N, C-alpha and C positions, 0 to 999 in steps of 0.2 A: 702239624708245622703253615706256617705263614706262606700263602699264594703271595707271588712275587711276578711284576710285571718290569722285564727286561729290559724289552722293548721302552717301555714308558722312560727307565729313570735313564737308558740310551739316550733318548730324546732329549732329556732334559738337560742330561750334561753334556752335551753337545752345543745345545744352546746356551748353558753355563757360559763352559769355554770360548764359543764363540763371541759373546757379549764381552768377554776378557780380549779377543785380541789373541787369543795363542792358540797352537797348535796342536797334537797330542803330545808330539816330546817335549815343548815346554811346559803343558800342563804337567807329566811325571817329572820332570823336573822339580818341577816347584812343588809339588807333591811328596815329594823323594818317595817313588815307586816306581816301578820298571815301568816302558813305556807299552810293555806288552800289556799289563794291567789295565793302562788307559783304551787300549785297543779295544782287548775283552770285554770290557765297560760298556763301551760305545757301539761295540757289533752285536748286543745284549748275548754274548757267549757265556760269559761265568759271571757271577757275585763275586767280588773283590771281598777278602778276610776285612774281619772289623776291624782292625788295626790301620788296613789301608783304607777302609772307607774312610774312616775318620782324618786322614791326612787329605783325600782329593776332597772333600767337604772343605775343609779351612783352606784348600789351594782356590777351590771353585766360590770361596766367600761364602759360604753359605752355614745354617746353621748346625748342631749336631744332630745325628739322626736322617738328616733332610732327604738322601738316596733313600733310606727305609719307607718313610712315608711317602714317598715319589713313587715308589714300587707297588704301594696299597691306594696309589690313585690321591693322598692326601697331598696337596701342593703346600711348601714353606706360604708363610706370608710375607709379603712384597708390597708395602702399602705406597712406595714410591713419595710419600706426603702427600697419599690422598686421603681424606677424613670416611671414615666410614659412612655418613651421612650421605656424602655426593658418589659415596660406591655404591649404595643401595638406591640412590636415587637414580642414578644412571642404570642401574640395572635393570628397574622398572620403566625405564621408557622403552616408547616403541623405537626411537630413534637410535638406540642402542646398539644395534648391529648396523646400522650403515655409517654410525661413528665410527664402529670398528675397521669397519671397513673400509671408510677414507685414509685411518692413520696406517691403518696395513699396508699401505704401500709405500707408508714413509721409514717400514724397518726394515731389519736386517733378513737373511732368511732364518738366521735362528733366533730373532725377536720374535718372527710370525709362526714359529716351530711352537712355541710358547705359549702364542696368544693360542690359537689352533687347540693345544694339549689345554688351556685355561677354557676354552669356551666348551669344550668338551666336557669337565668337568660342571661348569653351569648349570649345560643341558642336561645332565645325568641326576645332579640335584635338583634342578625344575622338577623330573620326571619323578625323581623321588617324592618329592613334594606334594604332586599331584595324587600319587597313591597312599599316601599318609593321609591326604584330608579326605580323600575318599573313604580310607578304612576309619576316620574319625567319625566322618556324618551315619557310615552305614552302625558302627557300634552306638551313636549317641541315640539312635533309633530302635537300639534293642537287640542289635544281630553283633554275632562276635567277630573281634577283628581280625 
């Protein structure tokens, strides 16, 4: 069975809904689902059935299977017109966190939630990268990975 982090999905849905300027009932209406379905999802109480997930994703304007991806810690790509080279350069610069801190003051609460989630994922990826580099180094010296 796939491990799902409903709290992560709830934060994502709340943030996406907020970016669209919708209330829970407006999102439910737009998706064609009961408002209780949205409440259950946003309060991390229940995972919606497949057909409702598809409707909610469409109403939020996200790619199909985005909620499942978020539940596993994989955030849908959304570059906002930013080149991959610029993103790589920014992520590797010492000013990156400071720049984000300055920008965060201009963001809505929902946008800050998404930013915090993305930064959490970035830190986890950086930790995983360091562990993998250490394994590669050990392995290249004749140790088992």
